C-alpha positions in Angstrom: 0.0 0.0 0.0 0.9 3.6 -0.2 1.5 3.6 3.6 4.7 2.5 5.3 3.1 -1.0 5.0 4.1 -2.3 8.3 4.8 0.1 11.1 2.5 -0.1 14.1 0.5 3.0 14.8 1.7 5.2 17.6 -1.3 7.6 17.8 -4.5 6.4 19.4 -7.0 6.7 16.6 -10.2 5.1 15.5 -9.8 2.1 13.4 -11.9 1.1 10.4 -14.4 -1.8 10.8 -14.1 -4.7 11.0 -10.5 -4.6 12.1 -8.9 -2.3 14.6 -6.9 -0.1 12.4 -7.3 2.2 9.4 -6.4 1.5 6.0 -2.7 2.0 6.3 -2.1 -1.7 6.7 0.1 -0.9 9.6 -1.7 -1.5 12.9 -1.2 -4.3 15.4 -4.3 -6.4 15.1 -4.0 -9.0 17.8 -3.7 -8.7 21.5 -1.3 -11.1 23.3 -2.9 -14.5 23.9 -4.1 -15.2 27.5 -1.6 -16.8 29.8 -1.5 -20.6 29.5 -1.8 -22.6 32.8 1.2 -24.7 33.5 0.9 -28.4 32.6 -2.3 -28.0 30.6 -2.4 -30.7 27.9 -4.3 -30.0 24.7 -7.0 -32.3 23.5 -5.6 -34.6 20.9 -8.9 -36.2 20.1 -10.9 -36.0 16.9 -10.9 -32.3 16.7 -7.6 -30.6 17.1 -7.8 -26.9 18.2 -6.1 -23.9 16.7 -5.4 -20.3 17.4 -4.2 -17.6 14.9 -2.3 -14.7 16.3 -2.1 -11.7 13.9 0.4 -8.9 13.7 0.4 -6.1 11.2 -2.0 -4.7 8.6 -5.5 -5.3 7.3 -4.0 -7.5 4.6 -2.6 -9.7 7.4 -6.0 -9.7 9.1 -7.6 -11.0 6.0 -4.9 -13.6 5.4 -5.5 -14.8 9.0 -9.2 -15.3 8.1 -8.0 -17.6 5.3 -5.6 -19.5 7.6 -8.5 -20.0 10.0 -10.7 -21.1 7.1 -8.1 -23.6 5.9 -7.6 -25.1 9.3 -11.4 -25.5 9.9 -11.7 -27.0 6.4 -9.1 -29.5 7.5 -11.1 -30.4 10.7 -9.6 -28.1 13.3 -11.8 -26.1 15.6 -11.1 -22.7 17.4 -9.6 -23.1 20.9 -12.0 -22.0 23.6 -9.6 -21.8 26.4 -6.3 -23.4 27.6 -3.7 -24.4 25.1 -4.4 -24.8 21.4 -3.1 -27.8 19.6 -1.8 -25.5 16.8 -0.7 -21.9 17.3 -0.2 -19.9 14.1 1.7 -16.6 14.0 0.8 -14.4 11.0 3.7 -11.9 11.1 4.6 -8.4 10.0 8.1 -7.3 8.9 7.8 -3.6 8.5 9.1 -2.3 11.8 12.4 -3.0 13.5 10.7 -4.6 16.6 8.8 -7.1 14.5 11.6 -9.7 14.9 11.7 -9.2 18.6 8.0 -9.5 18.9 7.9 -12.8 17.1 10.9 -14.4 18.8 9.7 -13.2 22.2 6.3 -14.9 21.6 8.0 -18.1 20.3 10.3 -18.1 23.4 7.2 -17.9 25.7 5.7 -20.9 23.9 8.8 -23.1 24.1 8.1 -24.3 27.6 4.4 -24.5 26.9 5.0 -26.8 24.0 7.4 -28.9 26.0 4.7 -29.5 28.6 2.0 -30.3 26.0 2.9 -33.2 23.7 1.4 -32.9 20.2 1.3 -29.1 20.2 2.4 -27.5 17.0 3.6 -24.0 16.2 3.5 -22.4 12.7 4.9 -19.1 11.5 3.7 -17.4 8.3 3.4 -13.9 6.8 5.9 -11.2 5.8 8.5 -11.9 8.5 8.5 -15.6 7.6 8.9 -14.7 3.9 11.9 -12.5 4.9 13.6 -14.6 7.6 13.0 -18.1 6.2 15.5 -20.6 7.6 16.4 -18.1 10.4 13.2 -18.8 12.2 13.9 -22.6 12.4 17.5 -21.9 13.4 16.5 -19.5 16.2 13.4 -21.4 17.3 13.9 -25.1 16.4 10.7 -25.9 18.3 8.7 -24.3 15.4 7.0 -27.0 13.3 6.1 -25.1 10.1 7.3 -21.9 8.3 5.4 -20.6 5.2 5.4 -17.4 3.3 3.1 -14.8 1.9 2.7 -16.6 -1.4 1.6 -20.1 -0.1 -0.9 -19.6 2.7 -2.8 -22.6 1.3 0.1 -24.9 2.3 -0.5 -24.5 6.0 -2.6 -27.7 6.8 -0.3 -29.9 4.6 2.9 -28.5 6.3 1.4 -29.2 9.7 0.5 -32.8 8.7 4.0 -33.3 7.2 5.7 -32.0 10.3 3.7 -34.3 12.5 4.3 -37.3 10.3 8.0 -36.7 9.8 8.6 -35.3 13.3 10.7 -32.4 11.9 10.1 -28.8 10.9 8.7 -28.1 7.5 9.9 -24.9 5.6 8.2 -23.9 2.4 8.7 -20.4 0.9 7.6 -19.6 -2.6 8.9 -16.7 -4.7 5.6 -16.0 -6.5 1.9 -16.4 -5.8 0.8 -20.0 -5.7 -3.0 -19.4 -6.0 -4.9 -16.1 -5.5 -5.6 -16.1 -1.8 -9.3 -15.3 -2.3 -9.9 -18.8 -3.7 -9.0 -20.3 -0.3 -11.5 -21.1 2.4 -12.1 -18.2 4.7 -13.3 -18.0 8.3 -14.7 -14.5 8.5 -13.9 -12.4 11.6 -17.3 -10.6 11.3 -20.7 -11.6 10.1 -21.7 -8.0 9.2 -18.5 -6.7 7.6 -16.0 -8.3 5.3 -12.6 -7.8 3.6 -12.3 -8.3 -0.1 -8.9 -8.3 -1.8 -8.9 -6.8 -5.2 -5.2 -7.1 -5.7 -2.0 -8.3 -4.0 1.5 -7.1 -4.3 2.9 -3.6 -5.1 4.7 -2.0 -8.1 6.1 1.0 -6.2 9.6 1.3 -4.9 9.3 3.4 -1.7 12.7 3.5 -0.1 11.4 2.8 3.4 9.2 -0.2 2.5 10.0 -3.9 2.4 6.6 -5.1 1.4 7.1 -5.2 -2.4 10.0 -7.6 -1.9 7.9 -9.8 0.3 4.5 -9.8 -1.5 5.8 -9.3 -5.0 4.5 -7.4 -8.0 0.9 -6.3 -8.2 -1.6 -9.0 -9.3 -5.1 -7.9 -10.0 -8.3 -10.0 -9.8 -10.8 -9.7 -12.5 -13.8 -7.5 -11.7 -16.3 -10.3 -12.1 -14.5 -12.4 -9.5 -14.5 -9.5 -7.0 -18.1 -8.6 -7.5 -19.1 -12.3 -7.1 -17.2 -12.5 -3.8 -18.9 -9.3 -2.6 -22.3 -10.7 -3.6 -21.6 -13.9 -1.7 -20.7 -11.9 1.4 -24.0 -9.9 1.1 -26.0 -13.1 0.6 -24.4 -14.4 3.8 -25.6 -11.3 5.8 -22.8 -8.7 5.4 -23.8 -5.1 4.9 -20.3 -3.6 4.7 -17.2 -4.5 2.7 -13.7 -3.0 2.6 -11.8 -3.4 -0.7 -8.1 -4.2 0.0 -5.0 -3.7 -2.1 -1.4 -2.6 -1.4 -2.2 0.4 -3.7 -5.9 -0.1 -4.1 -6.4 2.7 -6.7 -3.8 1.3 -9.1 -6.2 -1.6 -9.6 -6.5 -2.5 -13.2 -2.8 -1.8 -14.1 -2.3 -5.5 -14.9 -5.1 -5.7 -17.4 -4.6 -2.2 -18.8 -7.7 -0.3 -17.6 -6.9 3.0 -16.0 -10.5 3.5 -14.9 -10.9 0.0 -13.4 -11.1 1.1 -9.8 -13.7 3.8 -10.2 -15.7 1.4 -12.3 -15.5 -1.2 -9.5 -16.7 1.3 -7.0 -19.7 2.2 -9.2 -20.5 -1.5 -9.7 -20.6 -2.0 -5.9 -23.4 0.6 -5.9 -25.5 -1.9 -7.9 -25.3 -4.7 -5.3 -28.6 -4.8 -3.4 -28.2 -5.1 0.3 -24.6 -3.7 0.3 -24.9 -0.6 2.5 -21.4 0.5 3.1 -18.3 0.3 0.8 -14.8 1.3 2.0 -11.3 0.9 0.5 -7.7 1.0 1.7 -5.2 2.3 1.0 -4.9 4.5 -2.1 -1.7 6.1 -3.3 -1.8 9.9 -3.8 0.2 9.7 -7.0 -2.4 7.5 -8.7 -5.5 9.2 -7.1 -7.6 10.5 -10.0 -10.7 12.6 -10.4 -12.8 9.6 -11.7 -12.3 7.9 -8.3 -13.5 11.1 -6.5 -16.5 11.3 -8.8 -17.3 7.6 -8.2 -17.1 8.1 -4.4 -19.4 11.1 -4.5 -21.9 9.6 -6.9 -22.2 6.1 -5.5 -24.5 6.2 -2.4 -23.0 3.2 -0.6 -19.4 4.3 -0.9 -18.8 5.9 2.4 -17.6 9.6 3.0 -14.3 8.5 4.3 -10.8 8.4 2.8 -7.5 7.2 4.2 -4.8 9.0 2.2 -1.2 8.4 3.4 0.9 11.5 3.5 4.2 10.1 4.9 5.8 13.6 4.9 4.9 17.1 4.1 8.4 17.9 2.9 8.9 17.7 -0.8 12.6 16.8 -0.3 11.8 13.9 2.0 9.0 12.7 -0.3 11.6 12.6 -3.1 14.1 10.7 -0.9 11.2 8.3 0.0 10.6 7.8 -3.7 7.0 8.9 -3.2 5.9 10.2 -6.7 3.8 13.2 -5.5 4.5 16.4 -3.7 2.7 18.3 -0.9 0.8 20.6 -3.3 -0.7 17.6 -5.2 -1.6 15.9 -1.9 -3.5 19.0 -0.6 -5.1 19.4 -4.0 -6.6 15.9 -3.7 -8.0 16.7 -0.3 -9.6 19.9 -1.6 -11.2 18.0 -4.5 -12.6 15.3 -2.2 -14.0 17.9 0.2 -15.5 19.9 -2.6 -17.4 16.8 -3.9 -18.0 15.2 -0.4 -18.1 18.0 2.1 -18.5 15.8 5.2 -15.7 13.3 4.3 -13.5 12.3 7.1 -9.9 12.0 5.9 -7.2 10.1 7.8 -3.5 9.5 7.0 -0.1 7.9 7.8 3.0 9.9 8.6 6.6 8.9 9.2 8.7 11.0 11.5 12.5 11.0 11.4 13.2 9.7 7.9 17.0 9.8 7.2 18.1 13.3 6.4 14.9 15.0 7.7 15.8 18.5 8.8 13.9 20.7 11.2 12.7 22.6 8.2 11.5 19.4 6.6 9.6 18.5 9.8 8.1 21.9 10.0 6.8 21.4 6.4 5.0 18.2 7.7 3.4 20.1 10.6 2.3 22.8 8.1 0.6 20.2 5.8 -1.0 18.5 8.8 -2.4 21.8 10.0 -3.9 22.5 6.5 -5.2 19.0 6.0 -7.4 18.8 9.1 -7.1 15.0 9.4 -9.8 13.3 11.4 -7.1 11.0 12.8 -3.5 10.2 11.9 -1.4 7.1 12.3 2.2 8.3 13.0 5.3 6.2 12.9 8.9 6.8 14.0 11.0 5.8 11.1 12.2 2.2 11.5 15.4 1.1 9.7 14.7 -2.2 7.9 17.6 -4.2 6.4 17.0 -4.7 2.7 15.4 -1.4 2.1 17.2 1.5 0.3 16.5 3.9 3.1 18.5 1.7 5.5 21.6 2.6 3.6 21.0 6.4 3.5 23.3 8.7 5.4 22.1 10.9 8.2 20.1 8.4 10.1 18.6 10.6 12.9 19.3 10.1 16.6 16.4 8.6 18.6 16.1 11.6 20.8 15.5 14.0 17.9 12.9 11.6 16.3 11.1 11.2 19.6 10.9 15.0 20.2 9.5 15.6 16.7 7.1 12.7 17.1 5.7 14.2 20.3 5.2 17.6 18.7 3.4 16.0 15.7 1.1 13.9 17.9 0.2 16.9 20.1 -0.7 18.9 17.0 -2.8 16.0 15.5 -4.5 15.3 18.8 -5.6 19.0 18.9 -6.9 18.9 15.3 -8.7 15.6 15.9 -10.5 17.0 18.9 -11.5 20.2 17.0 -12.8 18.2 14.1 -14.7 15.8 16.3 -16.2 18.9 18.1 -17.8 19.9 14.8 -19.9 16.7 15.1 -21.8 17.9 18.2 -25.5 18.0 17.5 -25.3 16.0 14.3 -27.6 13.1 13.6 -25.4 10.1 12.6 -26.2 6.6 11.5 -24.1 4.0 13.3 -23.3 0.4 12.3 -23.3 -1.4 15.6 -20.2 -3.5 16.2 -19.3 -6.4 18.6 -16.5 -4.4 20.2 -17.4 -1.9 22.9 -15.3 0.8 24.6 -12.9 0.2 27.5 -15.3 1.8 29.9 -18.4 -0.1 28.7 -18.8 -1.9 32.0 -19.3 1.4 33.8 -20.9 3.5 31.1 -23.1 0.7 29.8 -22.7 2.1 26.3 -22.5 0.1 23.1 -20.2 1.1 20.2 -20.3 1.4 16.4 -19.0 3.2 13.4 -20.6 6.2 11.7 -20.7 6.4 7.9 -17.5 8.5 8.0 -15.8 5.8 10.1 -15.7 7.7 13.4 -16.0 5.6 16.5 -19.2 6.3 18.4 -20.1 5.1 21.9 -23.8 5.3 22.5 -26.4 4.4 25.1 -29.9 2.9 24.6 -32.7 4.9 26.2 -34.8 3.3 28.8 -37.6 1.4 27.2 -36.0 1.3 23.8 -35.0 -1.9 22.0 -31.3 -2.7 22.1 -29.5 -3.3 18.8 -27.6 -6.4 17.7 -24.2 -6.2 16.1 -24.9 -5.5 12.5 -28.0 -3.4 13.2 -28.1 0.3 12.6 -29.0 3.1 15.1 -29.4 6.8 14.4 -28.6 9.1 17.2 -27.5 12.7 18.0 -23.8 13.3 19.0 -23.8 14.7 22.6 -20.1 14.6 23.5 -16.8 14.7 21.5 -13.2 13.7 22.3 -10.1 13.4 20.2 -10.6 9.7 19.4 -14.3 9.0 19.8 -17.8 10.5 19.9 -20.5 9.9 22.4 -24.3 9.8 22.1 -26.6 9.6 25.2 -30.1 10.0 23.8 -32.4 11.6 26.4 -35.5 9.9 25.1 -36.6 7.2 22.8 -37.5 9.9 20.3 -33.7 10.7 20.0 -32.9 7.1 19.2 -33.9 5.1 16.0 -33.1 1.5 15.6 -33.1 -0.2 12.1 -32.8 -4.0 12.4 -30.8 -5.5 9.5 -30.0 -8.7 7.7 -26.6 -8.4 9.3 -28.2 -8.4 12.7 -30.2 -11.5 11.7 -26.9 -13.1 10.6 -25.5 -12.2 14.1 -28.4 -13.9 15.8 -27.8 -17.1 13.6 -24.2 -17.1 14.5 -25.0 -16.8 18.2 -27.5 -19.6 18.0 -24.9 -21.8 16.3 -22.5 -21.0 19.2 -25.2 -21.5 21.8 -25.1 -17.8 22.5 -27.8 -15.3 23.5 -29.0 -12.9 20.8 -28.9 -9.2 21.8 -32.6 -8.5 21.5 -35.4 -7.2 23.7 -36.3 -3.9 25.3 -33.9 -2.0 27.4 -34.4 -2.4 31.1 -34.7 0.3 33.7 -31.7 2.6 33.8 -28.5 0.7 32.9 -28.6 -2.0 35.5 -29.9 -4.6 33.2 -26.6 -5.4 31.4 -24.8 -8.6 31.3 -21.9 -9.9 29.2 -22.0 -13.1 27.2 -18.7 -14.7 26.4 -18.6 -16.7 23.2 -14.9 -16.9 22.5 -15.1 -13.5 20.8 -15.2 -9.9 22.1 -18.0 -9.6 24.7 -21.0 -7.6 23.9 -23.1 -6.0 26.7 -26.7 -7.0 26.1 -29.8 -6.2 28.0 -31.9 -8.8 29.8 -35.3 -9.1 28.2 
């Protein structure tokens, strides 16, 4: 993608549904697994259990859905507690601490595996594609290593490792099969990722992703639309189109307008209520895409446009083929056609050779851009990238000080932009995830059309929504990273039940769960939490 393609975000910011990070493909997407009790032995019966731990970007999140689908297709079941028979790490390679994160996790599992005969560990993703034999050498207790091009080999590698009683390493240099043809265990019933391309043709000097995921390969439009239709038929009301540089889609089959045509075609899919995409590259962002966004009702008024730097000199050193004037011009055009669009970005601080003047240029562009949120990164030197060999690598203290100034500026702007939402009526797609203070506030959470995170309460006597349902409320409070709505009466709160909510109910029934239906109880004392092996959702007792 046009973002730094693997640096974890440093600024708290709302993340796009269904995964917890915006379109930059940079955010950590998996919390550490719960501590494993000593001496717990996994069930080696008919159904072996699995756990996939994901690090990195939305592309990795979607790849993890495929890994889960492959394992379930092979007869594995998700672990519900204790130790999984198979633990799969889907890794990221962009930032310098990615290696330490992986090997630290592998080190923690060494003793767990020793205490649990039959347990297997697999490592895939970008870091596996990069490190290859190094993983097995540093962590010989790993059973399988596979790369970004052969995700589909995972079950076979695990079987071979168990049969041969030795580690299996398989790394391909080019795509085996297009990942979207593989079985997928979706993370959400109401939202879905759809890959329209894989790989990247750009040569940004800070980015290692092209060497790990290869040249861009585009799917045919008919295949993409068929997958979207299948998701909608299954209950999804929102899709996010994924690509390393999503707006360069069509380059492989020679159609410069392919991406805008695809957006417009999504508008013809009945039942598809929200379309998003991530991440575009400013250099290839054309007016036909802006027109398609503005003229297609289900394409949401939200854009993630990676800036990386406001300095033209630094952009040139990064090999980013646009300059700050072009970037700001794109934002002006988007806001002219879509006045309420929320625009987010990625920014790298401390790129080699960045001067104080260069950094001030970044601050100036941020001030002019009025981003709803920003994902900021301290430059991370990655072996194998041209930037790692550049002179004038900056001292950590200088980078840290600039980073703090940037985040302070963006926090102020985000708070000011969110304050403009006060009093607005917004439609929210209710999500499974709730805020950190949900237990005390008794609020549910969701995403507005412009992707802002909204925590809301259900008035006494009103029906509580299910994940996948829509509510329309008035914004009553605003903070830098979220909005709040506490409707005073049932008249301030509108619930629209959806097919996605119905799909949620079916998924809960399949899991022996309790659907989130029924009228709200008195006050907020009627809340309970149902644990189903997924994030808990406060629901009201009927």
